[in-house]
C-alpha positions in Angstrom: 68.6 78.0 97.5 69.0 80.8 95.0 66.4 83.5 94.8 64.5 83.3 91.5 65.7 86.8 90.5 68.8 87.7 92.4 71.1 86.6 95.2 74.5 88.2 95.7 77.3 85.8 94.7 79.8 87.8 96.8 82.1 87.8 93.7 83.4 91.3 94.5 83.1 92.4 90.9 80.9 95.4 91.8 83.8 96.6 94.0 86.1 97.0 91.0 86.4 99.8 88.6 87.5 103.4 88.4 84.5 104.9 90.2 83.1 104.3 93.6 80.0 105.4 95.6 79.3 108.5 97.7 78.6 108.4 101.4 76.2 110.5 103.3 77.4 112.2 106.5 75.6 109.5 108.6 77.3 106.8 106.6 80.7 108.4 107.2 80.1 108.5 110.9 79.0 104.8 110.9 82.1 103.7 109.0 84.4 105.6 111.3 82.7 104.1 114.3 82.9 100.6 112.8 86.6 101.0 112.1 87.2 102.5 115.6 88.8 105.7 114.2 87.9 109.4 114.1 86.2 111.0 111.2 89.3 113.0 110.3 91.4 109.8 110.1 88.6 108.1 108.1 88.8 111.0 105.5 92.6 111.0 105.4 92.9 107.3 104.9 89.8 106.2 103.0 87.7 108.9 101.5 88.0 111.7 98.9 86.1 114.7 97.7 84.6 114.7 94.2 83.0 118.1 93.9 80.3 118.2 96.6 80.4 114.4 97.0 82.4 112.4 99.5 83.4 109.1 98.1 85.5 106.1 99.0 88.9 106.0 97.4 89.7 103.6 94.6 93.0 101.7 95.0 94.5 99.3 92.5 91.3 99.4 90.5 88.9 98.6 93.4 87.2 100.1 96.3 89.6 100.8 99.2 87.4 98.6 101.4 87.6 95.6 99.1 89.4 92.9 101.1 92.1 90.5 100.0 89.6 87.8 100.8 87.3 89.3 98.2 84.8 90.5 100.8 83.9 94.0 101.9 85.8 95.2 105.0 82.9 97.3 106.2 80.1 95.1 105.1 77.9 95.6 108.2 77.9 99.4 107.6 78.5 99.7 103.9 76.8 102.6 102.2 73.3 102.4 100.8 74.5 102.5 97.2 76.6 99.4 97.9 73.8 97.6 99.6 71.5 98.4 96.7 73.8 97.4 93.9 73.2 95.9 91.4 69.5 96.6 91.9 69.8 100.1 90.5 66.7 102.2 89.7 68.1 102.9 86.2 66.8 99.4 85.3 63.2 100.4 86.0 63.1 102.6 82.9 65.8 101.2 80.6 65.8 97.5 79.5 69.3 98.0 78.0 70.6 99.0 81.5 69.1 95.8 82.8 70.9 93.7 80.2 74.2 95.5 80.8 74.1 95.0 84.5 72.8 91.4 84.3 75.6 90.5 81.9 78.2 91.8 84.4 76.7 90.3 87.6 76.6 86.5 88.3 74.0 87.0 91.1 71.1 87.2 88.7 69.3 83.9 87.8 69.7 82.9 84.2 65.9 82.9 83.8 65.4 86.3 85.5 63.5 88.7 83.3 63.4 92.5 83.1 59.9 92.4 84.6 61.2 90.2 87.5 64.0 92.6 88.3 61.8 95.7 88.1 59.4 94.0 90.6 62.3 93.1 92.9 63.7 96.7 92.9 60.3 98.1 93.8 59.7 95.4 96.5 63.1 96.3 98.2 62.3 100.1 98.0 65.2 100.8 95.7 63.1 102.6 93.0 63.2 106.2 92.1 
């Protein structure tokens, strides 16, 4: 049964776009271990530097870890920003952000309200 506010529809839409998320050093190690490769190979094949940030590469308009089956290839160890999405803290203070994200994500219940999603973000510890 669908959560009253949000349940991931595993549509993969959040994996598409021209930007991706950053990874902490700990997340980089976890992904390398999960893939069974060294950190140097992980960086050469999958990551990039963007200023001081280390990010996953974008390939053909989606995250490099987006699988042909529409699922995340590193799901068990995906970075915090991926695990949190679309429950982004920007929605706590900006109702327009809520409406924009909700219109783009099929995981939100049709009857979910801004107050509902703010409560869910705080309950899950994703607030600012």
